C-alpha positions in Angstrom: 48.7 -60.4 -55.5 51.6 -58.3 -57.1 50.7 -57.1 -60.5 53.1 -54.9 -62.6 50.6 -53.8 -65.1 47.2 -52.1 -64.6 44.5 -54.8 -64.3 42.0 -55.0 -67.4 38.9 -56.9 -68.3 41.4 -59.4 -69.8 43.0 -59.8 -66.4 39.6 -60.5 -64.8 39.0 -63.1 -67.5 42.2 -64.9 -67.0 41.7 -64.8 -63.1 38.3 -66.4 -63.5 39.6 -69.0 -65.9 42.7 -69.7 -63.7 40.6 -70.3 -60.5 37.2 -71.6 -61.8 33.8 -70.3 -60.9 33.6 -73.2 -58.0 36.6 -71.4 -56.2 35.6 -67.8 -56.6 33.8 -65.5 -54.3 31.8 -62.2 -55.2 30.8 -59.3 -53.0 28.6 -56.5 -54.7 28.9 -53.1 -53.1 26.7 -51.0 -55.5 24.5 -52.1 -58.4 22.1 -50.6 -60.8 18.7 -50.0 -59.0 16.7 -51.3 -62.0 14.9 -48.2 -63.1 17.7 -46.5 -64.9 18.3 -43.6 -62.6 21.3 -44.4 -60.3 23.3 -47.2 -58.6 22.3 -48.2 -55.0 24.1 -49.6 -52.1 23.8 -53.5 -52.0 21.6 -54.8 -49.3 24.1 -57.6 -48.5 27.6 -56.5 -48.3 29.3 -59.8 -47.9 31.3 -62.4 -50.0 29.3 -65.2 -51.4 30.3 -68.2 -53.6 30.0 -67.4 -57.3 27.3 -68.8 -59.6 27.5 -69.6 -63.0 25.7 -67.1 -65.4 24.9 -68.5 -68.7 23.2 -65.3 -70.2 25.2 -62.3 -71.4 28.7 -64.0 -71.2 30.4 -61.1 -72.8 29.5 -58.7 -69.8 29.1 -61.2 -67.0 32.3 -63.3 -67.9 30.2 -66.3 -67.0 29.6 -65.2 -63.2 26.3 -64.1 -61.8 26.6 -60.6 -60.5 29.5 -59.6 -62.6 28.8 -56.9 -65.1 31.9 -55.3 -67.0 31.3 -53.0 -69.7 32.8 -52.3 -73.1 33.8 -48.8 -71.9 35.5 -47.5 -68.8 35.8 -50.3 -66.0 38.0 -49.3 -63.0 39.8 -52.4 -62.0 42.3 -52.8 -59.2 43.9 -55.3 -57.0 42.1 -56.2 -53.8 43.4 -57.9 -50.6 41.8 -57.8 -47.2 43.8 -60.4 -45.4 41.0 -63.2 -46.0 40.2 -62.7 -49.8 42.5 -61.8 -52.6 41.4 -60.8 -56.1 40.0 -57.7 -57.8 37.6 -54.8 -57.3 35.7 -53.5 -60.5 33.5 -50.6 -60.9 31.9 -48.9 -63.7 28.6 -46.9 -64.2 26.3 -50.0 -63.5 28.0 -51.8 -60.6 30.8 -52.0 -58.0 31.8 -55.6 -57.2 34.8 -57.6 -55.9 35.9 -61.0 -57.3 38.3 -63.0 -55.1 39.5 -66.3 -53.9 40.0 -67.1 -50.2 43.7 -66.6 -49.4 43.7 -70.1 -47.7 43.1 -71.7 -51.1 46.3 -70.0 -52.5 48.4 -72.0 -50.1 46.9 -75.3 -51.2 
């Protein structure tokens, strides 16, 4: 995935809209531990099919596990040879949202 501009929250929204939740995968590497003190490493560090999130669409972008904040999100392109998409990190979570590369060829 070649980008000329730095990816933003709008880039993530467009990626999700273009590919649809049913074709996306998510991997969470760090998430808020729930007690408000720090981020903890995810117990399952693997890609999973995305599920629709109905609550808090502004931050979840409609996908369970996604959490983008209004402030500083660090977003970059991601390609590991199998999955291609974006990595996003902020003070609450670090996740990857991607499609399988084989689906790009179809």
